[in-house]
N, C-alpha and C positions, 0 to 999 in steps of 0.2 A: 599458605598458599598462593603460589605466582598466580598474577593475571596478566602477565604481561603477555600481548597477543601475538600473533608469529607473522612472517610474514607470509604467509597464505591467507591465515584470515584479513588480514590487514587487506591484501588484495582483492579478497573476498566482501568483505565490505566496503570499499572502493566503489567495486565494480556495480555491487546490489546498487548501492545509492545513485550513482550517476544514470542507471539503466530506470530507477522507479521515479528520478528526477524527470524522466523523459516520458515514460509511457505510462504515469500516473498521475504524477504531481497536477500538471498542467488541467488533468479530467477531473479530478476528484469532487470537486463542487457538480459538474454536469452529473455522475454520475449519482453522487449527494442527491439532489434534487427530483433525476428521476426516478430513483431507489432499482436502480437498477447497473453494476457495473460491469463494461462492454466485457462479452466473455472472451473474445479475441484476444484479451488479455493472458488469458489463463493458459495458452500454448507455447507464447512467452515465456509466461514465470517459470513453464516446466525448461524449455530450450536453455533456460540462465543457470538451473538446478537448484530452484526452491523448494520442490517438490521433491526432489530427492534426497534433502538435507538427510543423514544420519542412515537412508536407507544403503545398504549395503552393494557395492556393484554389480556382484552377482545377479541383484534382482534389479540390476536397470539406475541403481543411484548413487549419490557421488561418494556413500561410506564418509561423510565428514562427521565431526565430534559436535558436541552437544552446545559446546560454547562457541560456535560455526553455527549451528541453529539459530541462538540467542541472540548473535549478530544481522543473523536472514529477518527476526523475527521482529527486532529494535526496529531497523530499517522499512519492514512495511508497517508498522504502526507508525514512524516518521510520518510515511505517506499518506497509507487511505487505511485504519483497521478495518474496513471491509472488507478489502483485499488478502489482509492480512489473517483473518477469515478462514477465508477462504482457501488458504495454503494451510494452519496449521488444523483444522478439523479432517481435510483429506491426506494429508502424511500424516500431521503429528498424531491425530486420535485416531482415525481408520488403521491406516497404512500402519504405524506402530502396535497396535494391537494382533493385526495379522502378521508381524513381522515375531511378536515375542511369544505367542499362544497358537497360530498357526500351523495347518501342516504343510508338508514339502507342495503339496498340489496347490494349494490354498495359496500358497505364496508365490508359487510360479503363474494360478491367474490372473490376481490382483496386482502385486508388489509392481511387478515394469511398467502399467499404464499409470498406476497411482503416481511413479517416479517421474516420469514422463510428460506428465499434465494432459494426455490423452483420456483419463480416466478419474474421477472425482467420486469420493468416497463422502462417504457422513454418519452420524453417531446417533443414532437413535436411542437414549436413554431417557429424559426426560418427559411425563406425561404430566396430562392436565391437573390431576391432583396427588402427583408424586413429583415436586424440585427437588428440595432439598431431604425428601426424606425416598430416597431411590429403591429403596429395599420395599417399600410398598408396591412397588409396581404393579399393573392390571394386565397391562399385554400382556395373551398367553400364547404356551406354544405347546398343541396336543400333538401325541405320537398317535398315529394313523399307517400301521404298517411301515415302512421302508423312509416314511417320510415324517415332516413334522409339518400342523398346518396352524398358521401364527392370526392373532387377532386379537386386536388393540389399537391404541390411538397415540401418538406422538408427538407432542408442542414442543415449538421452540429449537427447530432442528435444522442448525445450519446447513449450507447447499441441498438442504431438502427438496428443490424442485430443481436442481439441477445435476444431482450425485446418482451417480452410475451402479451406485453399491451402496446400501445401508449397514450396516451394525447394528444389527436389533439384539436391544435386550428382552428376554420374556420371563415368565415364569413357567415352569416344567416341571414344578415340584407344589411342597408345602408352601405356607407361609414366612414371609421372611427371608433376609439377604439369602440363607440356602439353599433356595427353590430356584434362582433365578439362574439362566442359561444364557448365553449368547451365538447369534446365528450373524452368517453372510448372505445376508437376502438382496440378489438383483432387481432395480429396483423396476423393471418393466415388466412382472411377474402381475398376471391378471390378481385383482385384490388389493396392487399396494397404489394405493392413490396420495397425492398431494396436492396440498394449498396452500397459496405462499402467502404468508404473513405481512400485510402492508404497513405503514401507519406509524411505524416505529419513529423513538426519538432520536436512534442513532444507528449508526453502521446500517444504513438505509440501501445502502449500494449491493450487499450480500444478501443472496436469498434464504430468504427465513421463512420454515414453515411448518405445517400443521401433516403430519401424514398418517393416514388411515391402513390399518392392513385387514382384511375383508376375507378369513382364509384364505391367504397366501401360504399356499403349498411349495415348501424347500426339502430338497433331499436330506436325509440322516449326517450327508459328509458338508454338511453346509452350517454346521453349529462349530464356532471355533475353543479351542478348548474343552474342559469336560464338563459331562451334564454336570448344573450346579455352582458352575466357577463361574459365571456371567458376571456376579455381583464385582467379586475380587477381582474380575479380568476391568470391569468399570471405573475403579478406585487406584488400580497401578493406573491405570492409564490418565485417569486426572493429577495425579502425582506430577506425571509430566505435562500436561493438559498446562498446569499451574503456573509453569515454569514457561511456557510458552506465554501466558495471558501478562507474565510479569516483564516476560522480554518487551511484547506489544507494547505495554503502559510507562516503559523505559522509554520507548520512541516516542510515546505521545507527549512523555513531561519534556524530553531535549527537542520534540518542534514546539511547543510553547516556547521554551526557552528562547529556542533562537527568534522565534513570530517578535516574540515582545522585545528581544535585543535591538532587532532591527528595526522595527516601529519607534521603540524610546529614543535611541541614539538620532534617530531623523527627523522626527517630531518636536518643535521647539515650541514652547509658551514663552511669556514674559521674559521672551529675549535669549533663551539658552534651550537648551534639547532637553526634553525632561527627566532621558537618564540620569541626568546630574542630580534631580532630587532625592530626598533620601529615603524619603516613603518610594519610590518606586524602585532607587536599589536594593530596598529591602523586597518588595517581588520577585526581583530577579535574583539575589541575595537564596533567597527559598525554594526557586525551582532548580538552582547551580545544584545543590547541597541535595535535592531529593532527586534529582537524576543521577546523582553520582551514588548514592546509596543505595535506589533501587538496582539501578546495574551491577553493582554488587554481590547484593541478596539475590539476584537474581543467576548470574556468575557462578556463585556459591551452592547454588541448588546443582547447574548444569553440570558441573564437577564432580556431585556427588550422585550423578547418574549417569557419568563414566566411571567411578570405582563401584557402583551397586550397593552405594551406602546405604544401611537399614534408618539410616535417621532424613532419608530424601523427602517422606514424607511430611513430615513438621517443616523444615527448611521451603518448599515447595508451597508451603500456606505463608510462612513467612513474607517471601516474595511477592504472593500473591496478592495477600494482604495490604503489605506497605506499598509496592507500586501501583496497584487499582487509588487506592484510597491519596495514596499523592499527584495521581493524574488528572482526577478529582479538581484536588487543590491549584496543580499547574496550570489546567484549564480555565478553569476560575482566576486566578492571578494574572494570566494573560488574557482573557476578555476585560478585567478592570485597567489592565494595564494599558490599552487600547482604548478605552471609551465605546465610544458609541460607536467606530470604527470596529470592533470587537462580534460585535452585535449584528453584524453584517456576513454573509456569505462570501464578500469579495476577499474578505482575510480565512485563513482559515483556522480560529481557536473558539469560533464557536461549532465547528463543528468538532474539532478536539474535544472542548467539554459535552457534548453528544453523545460521540464515541464513547470518552473515558466511563462514562454514568453507568452504562451497561455493566461495562468490568469489574463493579462492586457487587455483581450478580450471578455471572455464571461461571460454569465451574465451580462453585461453590460460591455463597455470600460471603461477603465479608466476616458476617456473624458465624458463618458456620466453621471459618478459616481458626475466628478466636477460641471458638471450643475447642479444635482441632490442638492448636498450638497449647490452649489451658489442661488440657486433659493428658500434654505430652510433660506438662512439667508440672504439673501435682501429681499425675498416676491415679485423678479421681475423675471417673465421666461425669459429665457431666447433662448428659441425655439419660430421661426417668427409662 
């Protein structure tokens, strides 16, 4: 399997890094402190093409491949994972659902705005009582004439207070996964209410919200896919979303490695750079190996998306599991390497640590990934 980057991919990677070093890196500590990314950044990201990666040109996107997508997510993760979340949820979860399952009318209505960043989407799956068990969600959609009326609560929704449209997963039938359908719901409709969640450990700059749906009425053509297909749509989108998380975590590891190398080669103790001490080199080596492993696992899964490989789900779980856990480890090592300086926000490694921690939780916890991988290897379900 050849992972040699093309000239176009390298050009995008370089352009993305230069842009983020100018427009994001100098401001990430401030955004983290005030718990809000400057939304003026969003159209700039759109202009550069971040929101249009993998969306076909006919809908306003770049039509790029998934390796290029991973390169973009990695650079965003290196710069600021809060910004990566804005992009990967709007384009990677919402946009790809519309692209894969939407009608032509739905694609024409939503994708051009998503691709250029003039519209933001969010992904309304998680509920207060159903995180790792989305098949038991309680939000309901009841048919009234030609409309559907939605009621329920969603929690921890990235872009929730900023989004123009939300893909809402709601129960239209009986219990279990087969009773769930998906709807494209504009956020300005009566009864759609949001509250931003503050005080997060990490990803503080990104808007994370609770969404309350109180009799939100949408027409029948707001349903995306077929009735009862919502759970399958959600799970399929999360497979690709886990590739995005893996790429973002690769960026975190790379950022930790860069910060640790820079600091330890300049910092002297006992008359020599601390990078010359074997235990510091051990930390650097751990990060260097892990960034390569995370990147290759992620690129393998991305290449499988291109081939529509039926083994994608397992590959995506492996990439997400390894990369997220390695990101936490790398950030811990980087803080240790920087000592007391690693504990203050003048340096980025403490933010990498806080941002990395949630990566083992969302879009499927590490424990869920292990269950999925174990079930695939043994053919025996671990679920009761």
